[in-house]
N, C-alpha and C positions, 0 to 999 in steps of 0.2 A: 413490444415495449414502447411506451409512450414517452416522448421527449418533453422536458420542461426546462425553462430558464428562470433564474432568479438573480437579481442584482443586489449585491451586498457591498456597501461602501465603494460604489462605482466599479465593482468587479462583477461581470456577468458570469454566472456559473451554469453549467449544463448537467442535468441528471436525467435518468430515465426511471420509470416505474412500470410494474407489471405484477402478475400473479393475482392473489386473492385480495380484492379491495379492502375488505374488513378483516383480513387475517392478521396474525402476528407479523410484525415487521422484521425483515432481515435487511440490514443495510450493508452494502458491499463497497469497499474502497480499494481501488487498484494500486499497482505499484509503478515504478520507473522501468521503462520509458513508455508506459502504455496508457490505456483509457478504460472506460467502463466495459468495452467489448472483451476485455481479458476474461470476463466472467461468462462468456457465451456458452461454455460447456458445463458450467455449474448451475446457471439459472434454470434450465428446463426442469430439473428435479426440485430445486428449492421453491419454485413458484407454484408447485402443486400444493404446498403447505403454508406459504407465507405471502405477504405483500412484499415485493422486492423494490428497494430503492438502490440504484447503482449510480454512483457519482463520478463525474470527471473532476478530479481535484483541480484547484486553481493552478494554472500553468500547463495543464495537460488536456488532451482531447479537444473538445469543442468549448472548453471554458476559457475565459480571458487569461491573458498572460501579462500582468502588470509588471512594470519595471521596479527594481530595487529588491535586494535580498531581504529587507525588513518585512516584505509582504509575503514571505514564504515560511515563516516560523511554524512549528507544529501547533502552537497556540492559536495563531490566526487561521490556519487551515482547519483546525478542530472547531473553531467558532463558525466557520462556513458550514460545517456539517450540522452543528446545532441549529443554525438558521434554516437550513433545508428541512430538518426534521420538524421545526416549528411551522414552516410553510405547509407541510403535509399533515399538520395536527397530530404528530407522533410524539408521545411522551414516554415510550418504552420500546426499546429496539434491541435486537440481537445484532451486534456490530461485528462484522468480519472484514479483516484487512489483510492484504498481501503486500509484502515489501514496504515501499514508502507509505502505502495506505494503512498498513498495520501500525506505523509510527503515529499517524494522525489518529487512528483508533485509540491507541494507548493514551495520547494526550487528551482526547475527548473523555476517556474514562477518568482521568484525574480532574478535569475541569467540570464535567457534568455527569458524575456517576449516576445521578438519578434518572438519566435517559437510557441507561444500559442495563439489560437483564442478563445478558451473556456476552462474552467477548471471545473472539477467535483471532489469533495472531499467526499468520502463515509465513514461514521462511524468514523470520527475523530473530536476531539476538538484540538485547538492549543496546541502545546507542552508546551508552557509557562503557559497555563491555567492548564493543567493536573498536572504539578509540583508545582502549587500553592495551590492544594487541601489540606484539612486537612488530618491528618493520618486516621481518621475515614472514610472519603470519599474514600481515595485512597485504603484502605484495602478492601473495598467492590468491587470496579470496576477496579482498576488499580494495584492490588497486584503485578502482574508480572513486572510492570515498576520499582518497588522497588527491588524485588527479583533478577531480572536478571542483575541489575547493580552492585550487590555485587561482589567483586573480588573473583574468583576461586571457591567459594562454590557451585554455581548453577551447573556448569559442573560436579563437583564431585558427587552431589546428583542425577543428571540426568543420569550419566554414567551407562550403564547396564539397565537403565529404560527408554530408549529413546521412545520405543513404548508406554509405559504407560503414559509418559508425553505428547506425541503428542495426544494420545486418549483423555486425560483430556482436553487439549486445544480445541480440535475439537468436544467436546461433550457439549459445552456451549449453543448450540441451541437445542430447543425442537425437537428431532428426527433427528438432524443433522448427528450424527454419522451413523445412519441407512441409511440416504440418501447417504452419501459418500460411504458407503459399497455397496450400491445397484448398483452403476455405475462404480465401480472399482477405483474411485478417491482416496479412502483411501489408497489402495495399492500403487498408484503413489506417494502420499504424503509421505508415510512411507518409501519407497525405497530411496527417496531423502533426507529425514530427517536422515536416517542412513548412508549417505555418510560420508566419513572422513572429519571432519572439519565443518560439517553442524551445529551442535549444537553450537559450539564455535562461528561460524560466526553470527548466530542469536543473541547470547548474545552480541557480539561485536557491532551489530547494535544498540541495546539499550544503551550500555555503551557509544558509540560514541555520541549518541544523548544527553545523560546527560552531558557528559564532554565538548563536543565541540559545538553542535548545540544549546542547550538551551541558553547559554549566548548570542549567536548571535541573536536569536529570541527576547530575552528580550530587547536587544539594539534596535531592529527595532521597538518594541512597544513603547519604551521610546522616540524614535525620530520621532514617527508617520510616519514611512516608510511603506506605505500601498500599496497593489497591486491594479492595476486598470483593472484587467481582470475579465470579467463576469464569475461568479462562481456559480455552482450548488452544493448545500449541500444536501446529502441524509443520513438519519439515520433511525434506526429501532425502532419500538415500544417497543421491548423487549431487546434493546441493552443498552450500557453504556450512550448514550446521551439522552435517553428518559426522559422527564420532565425538561430538561435544556433549557435555552434561547439560543439555538444554533445559530440562525442568529445574535442575538445581540452581542454575544461574538465574532463571526467571523468578524463582522463589525469593530472591533477594529483594524483589520489588512488587511481587504479586503473591498474596497469601494462598490462593487456591488455584492450582494449575494442573491440567491433565494433558499429557503430551503423547504424540505418536509420530514415528518415522515412517513415511510412506515409501514403499519399495518401487524400484524400476522407474524413477522419475528424477528430474533435476529441479533447479530453482523455480522454473515456471510450471510447477506441478498443476496449477489450476487450468492451464491450457493442455497439458499433457495427459492428465488423468482427471479431468474435471468432474465426471460423474462420481468417481470414488471420493474425491474431496467433498463434494456435495453431501454424500452419505455420512461422512464423518461430522460435518456441520449439523446435519439433521439429528443424528444420534446424540450429539451433545446437548441438544435442546429438549430431550425427553425427560 
């Protein structure tokens, strides 16, 4: 994979490309608290059929980490992606996102639907749905959504314990931490997590979602502003979405959805069963 950097409004962003130079484009957007390397087990199969663009979202990986939660709205992060596609002369892409990256993908679909021919959202429910959960439900599955939007306190508690916090986050799958350690991806994640401003940037991502993005998505639901892009939904048998009416909930905001629950995996399914995930992504593109 070849590294690239682009500066957008004084923010330098990192992304990589690979695969078939003149092939159909598959754009990959990672989640929290990771970077583009989260796709390392997915890319080998995808790049046989597509040109791959995998981005480090602003605040993550080797991309800049600007101060201020106003710099981390889904709208701004989606605009970053539109600029990267423009720099690569891409006008039509299959956009795939996991976790936070899937939220950026969703916003890109609202703001620039002409750029997207297919959409895949992996292991997420709509933001407006998550924040409508009861305290009991949120405490079990989405505690970090609440903890990380509290002003100042999270970074104070995480400071000096960055490695322990990251290890906790990436140990939520059965044997996941051991898997990450076996192929050196843990060391890659940790080195980037320890970069100046990385923790604050990740917290800003969640805080911006709560303060700025949530009201906008709630308005879209109330006005029945729905996406018309064919969308693949993937979620894990042992993840947060298990047992929920995933397709029915997403149909409130997307007209055409196709969903699958993948067995024997957790939230980080793209790391745990990357080749299987890649096959679902490819099959949806036929």
